[in-house]
N, C-alpha and C positions, 0 to 999 in steps of 0.2 A: 440869610436875608439881609440885604443892604438897608441902610437907614432910610433911603427913599422908598424901597419896597415895603419896609415896616410902616412908613407913613401911609402909603396907599392901602395896605392891609387893614390898618386901623380905621381908615375911612370906609372901607368895605364893610367892616363890622358895624360901624355906626349906621350905615345905610341898609344893613341886612333886614331889619324889620319891614322896611318899605318894599324890598324885593320879595320877601315872604308874603306880604299882604297882597301884592300884585299876582304872585303865583297862585295863591289860594282863590283870588277872584276869578282868574282864568280857569282854575280847576273846577269851580262851581258852574262855570258857563262854557263848557266845551263845545267846539264846533268842528265838524268833519271837513275833509278836503273840499275846497272850492265853495264852502259855505261859511267861511270865517269872517262874517260881516261884523258881528259885535267885537270879535277879537281885533280886527283891523281898526275899528273906531277906538277901541281902548288903547291900542298902541299909539295911534295918532294923538290921543289925549295926553299920554305920557310924554311924547316927543314935543308937543306944544309947551308943556310945562318946563321941559329942559331948554327949549328955545332952538331946536334943531330944524333946519330945512328938511321937508319930507314930501314924498309923493307916492302915489299908488302904483303898484306893479303886479303883473300876473293875475289880474282880477281882484283877488282878495289879499294880496300882499302889500307890504310897505317898504320903501327904500328911504334912507335918511343920509344926510351928509354933514360932516363936521370938518371944518377947515381950521388947521392950527394957526396960531397967531405969533408963534415964536419968531423973533427977528433974526432969521437965518435962512440961507438958501435951502430949498428942499433937496434932500439927499437923493441921488439917483439910485435906482434899482440895478440889478445885474444887466438888464437890457438897455440901460441908459435913460429910461423914462423916469419921471419924478415918482417917488415912492407913494403908494396908495394902498392902504390896508383895507381889505374887505372882511367884515365880521358878519357871520351868518347864523341865524337861528330859525328853525322850522316851528310853525305855529299851530298846526292842525291836530285834532283829536281823532279818536277811533269810534266806530259804531259798536261800542261795548257797554254793557250795563254795569255800572259800578256796584261792587258788593262790599267795599270797605266802608264801615260806618265811622265817619269822622265829621268834624264841624264844617269842613269845606267839601263835603261830598257833592258830586255832580247833581245839579238840580234838573238835568235834562235826561229823560229816559233813553236808554240805548246810545248814550253819548258819554265818552269818558276820556280824560287825558291819561291813557294807560301806557303811554310811551315816554312820558316826561317832557313833552314839548311845552307844557306850561312853565316848567322850570327853565327850559332853554330861552323862552321869550322873556321871562322875568330877568334872567341873567343878562341878556343883551340890553334891556332897558337900564338895568343897574350899571352896566359897563358904560353905556352912553352917557349916563348922568355924571359919572366920575370923570370920564374923558373930557366931557364938555367943561367941567369945572377946572380942568387942567390943560385947556387948549393952548395956553401960553407955553407949554413945555415941549411942543413939537411944531414943525413946519410941514405942510403937506395936507393930505386929505385922508380921512377915514370914512368909509362907507358902511352903513348898517343895513343888512338885508334880512327883513322879517319875511321869510319865505313860506308861502302857503302850500298845501297839497303835497307834502312829502310822502304821505302814506300811499299815494297812487302814482308817484313818480312823475308828477306834472309840474310842480312849482319851480323846481330848479331849472328845468329845460326852458320854461316860459321866461323866467327872469333873465337867464343868460341869453336866451334868444332875442330878448328886447334890447340887448346891449347894455344892461344896467351896470355891469361890473367891468366893462371893457377897459377902463382906466386903471383897474387894479393891478398891483404888482405882487401882492401877497394875499392869501386868503386863510381864514381860520374859522373853525367851527368845533362843536363839541356835542356829546350825547351823554345823558345820565346812564350810569352803568351799575346795575345791582350786583354784578359779580365782584365789584371792588368796594372796599369800605370808604366811608366818608373821610376825606382828607387825602385819599389816594387819587392819582391821575395816571392814565396810560397814554403814552405818546410813542407810537411805534411806526417807523417808516417802512414803506413797501406796501404790497396789497393788504388791505385792512377789512374791506367789506366787499361782498360779491356783487356781480351784476345781477339784475333782476328783470325777468320777463314774465308777463302775464299771458296766459292763453286760455281759450275756451274750445273744447271739442264738442261738436254737435253730431249726434248719431241719429240717423233716420232708419227706422225699422218698419214693421207691419204688425198691427194689432191682431190678436186672435185669442181664443179661450186658452187658458193655461193647460187644459186637458188635451189640446191639439196643437202642440208647439210647432209641428211640421207645417202647419198652415199659416204660420206667421213668421216674423223676423223679430227676435227678441232684442230690442235696443238696450234694455237694461243689462242683459247678459253680455252683449258686445261691449258695453261701457265698462263692465267689470273686468273683462279680459284686457281691455286697454289699460285700465289702472294697474293691473298686475304686470303687463308688458312694459309699462313705463319704468317700473322699478328695475326691470332687467336691463334697461338701457344704462342704468347706473352700475348695477352689480356685475353685469356680464359683458357689456360692450365698452366700458370705460375702465381705465386703470384704477386699481384701488388707491394709488398714490395721487390721483387727481381729485381736486375739490369740486364735486358736482352734486347737486341735489335737484330732484324733480318731485314736487309735492302737489297732491290734489287736495284741495280744501272744500270743494263743493261737488256733489253728485246729485243731480235731480233726475228722477225718472219714475214712471208709473202713475196710474190713476186708480187702480183697484187691485186687491190681493189676488184676484183670479183672472186677471187680464194681462196678456203679454204687452209690455210697454212698446209703443211705436216710436218713442222719442227718448233721448237721454242727453243731458248736458253735463259736462265736466269742466270745472275751472281749476286752474293750477298755476304753478310758477316754476321757472327754471332758475337756479342759482349756480353761478360758476365764478371762479377766480381767473379763468383762462378765456380770453376772447375767442380764440380759435375753437376751443372745446364748446363754447356757447353756440356758435354757428353750426357746428357739426351735430350738436344735440337737437337743435331746432329742426334740422333736416330729418333726423331720425324719428322725431316725434311725428312729423307729418307723414312719413312713410308707414310707421307702425299703426297709427290711427286708421288710415285709409285702407291698408292691407288687412288689418284685423276685421274691420267692418265688412270688407268684401268677402272674406272667407265664409262668413255666416249670412251672406246675401244682403247686407245692409250698406249704408253709405256713411261716411264721416267727413266732416269739414273741420279744419283747424283755423281759428281766428287768433291773431296776435295783437296785443295792445300797442297803441301808438306811443306810449310813454315808457321807453326803455331806460333803465338806470344802469350806467356802466360800472365796471369795477372801480372801487374807490382805492386809489393808490396814493398814500401819503408821500409827498415830495421829501426827499432826503434832507436837503438844505433847510427847508421850512421846519421840518420835524426837529432837527438838531437845534434850531433857534429856540423853538418852544420848550424843548427839553432843558436847555440852559436856564431859561427863566424859571421853569418849574423846579429844577434842582435848588435854585437859590430860595425860592418861596417856601417850598415844602420839605426840602431835604431829599437826598437821593434815594433813601429807603422807601419813600412814598411815591416815587415816580417809576412806573413800569415801562421799560423800554423794549421788552420782547414779549410777544404773545402770539398765539395762533390767530390767523385771520378768521373772521366770522362770515358765515354764509347769509347773514342778514344783510340787507342792502340799505343804502342811503344816498339820496341824490345830491348830497354835498359833493359827491364824485363829479358832478357836472361843473360845479364851481372850481374844483381843483384842476379839472381838465382845461379850464379857461384861464385860471389864475393860479400859479403854483402855490400850494398851501398844505395844511395838515388838519387832521380831524382828531380831537382828543376824546377819550372816554373818562368821564368824571365819576369817581366812586360815589355811589348814592345809598349804600347799605348802612343803616344805623342799627346796632344791636338792640337798641331800646324801642325800635319800631319794626316788629316782625314783618309787616307788609312790605317794607323796603327790600326784603330779600327775595320777593317774588320776581319772576322773569318779566321782561317787557311784554306788554299786551295782556297780562293777567288781569282779571276783573277786580282784584284787590291791590293792584300795583300802587305803590306810593314811593316817595323819596324821603330820605333823611334830609331835612331842609338846610342843615349846615353845609351840605354839599354846594349850596349856592354861594357860599363864601369862597370855596375853592374855584368855582367856575368864573365868578366875577373878577376875583383878584388875578387869576391867570390871564383872562382876556384883556384886562386893562394893562397889566404889566408887560405882556407880550406885545401889545399894540404900541405902547410907548417905546419899548426897547427897539422894536423894528423900525419905527419911524425915525428914531434918533441914531440908527446904525450901531446900536450897542450889542447886537447879536448877529 
């Protein structure tokens, strides 16, 4: 760790209580995708205190701008444009009822920050505060994107679609990771998160008494066969060496125990690391659903969501830059540079597709807090809050190093 990085790290430690306090406030007041009204206002309040120009985006999101005051020419990026770093954090919670008893437990039933986005938001506010305090150390622009609706794949597309990050030349984001210990960080280039598609299959049948199934068309049975068949698309029609997942999370059907269901609805997701395999799988799902229903005399329609999340592929140059900073800050033994890609998805992919960048996993498991070992989306999920020191210091130091051409 250089003397300068040591100075920044010490400032991060001094500001840590404020970052933790904000994280806990957000944790107590979680809001799901496209309903992040209080969260938006809270972010704006913090940005006002810092003194940053900010504006609303994607409905419930916030963008902010910091312009460096260093008396030097703005360094050019690889494409010749002035350097501009885009720092992104997602802000939405999940429709989960929190089971972890703690002083900052969610105060809203069936709403919980079970994916660490409260920590992401608090990190970016902490980073903005420190970067604003050191705006004399760089020339150029840093943009802060507080992105809503990550959990439904909406916010990234909306922000990028509005042109909010068009001037960016580098992007950086992060996610809390319970699979790594506090103090560790994973920075891996190449495919890192899967593409995500949502679908709904609607089956139409014909009601009848269960004692006379031949007089009806059992939509529940048809739906069950579709569920089984979908798994065969993975295990029997795709190579075992390919990363593909088809998951069904919702199956609604039936009105009484002794009546054939005349209607069934299935909702699920397709995850893949291969864009061609994704398209092929979508086509196969359409055929399987319709043909299976037809065999038993029913009908099936497949609806696909508007908000598609692409494969998240960490840019090699950007990842190498962030790795260099992380090596210096935390030591090479605490920086993971190789790992298997995840079939989880994140619309940070949309940012990276527009502005070359990378996505880091921040170790959030603290042995003194058992809940921090739970997987993402678990009703007792929590983070070891010292991980916020890692995320803030990496964000600040990488941004300054990039803007000054030191990586």
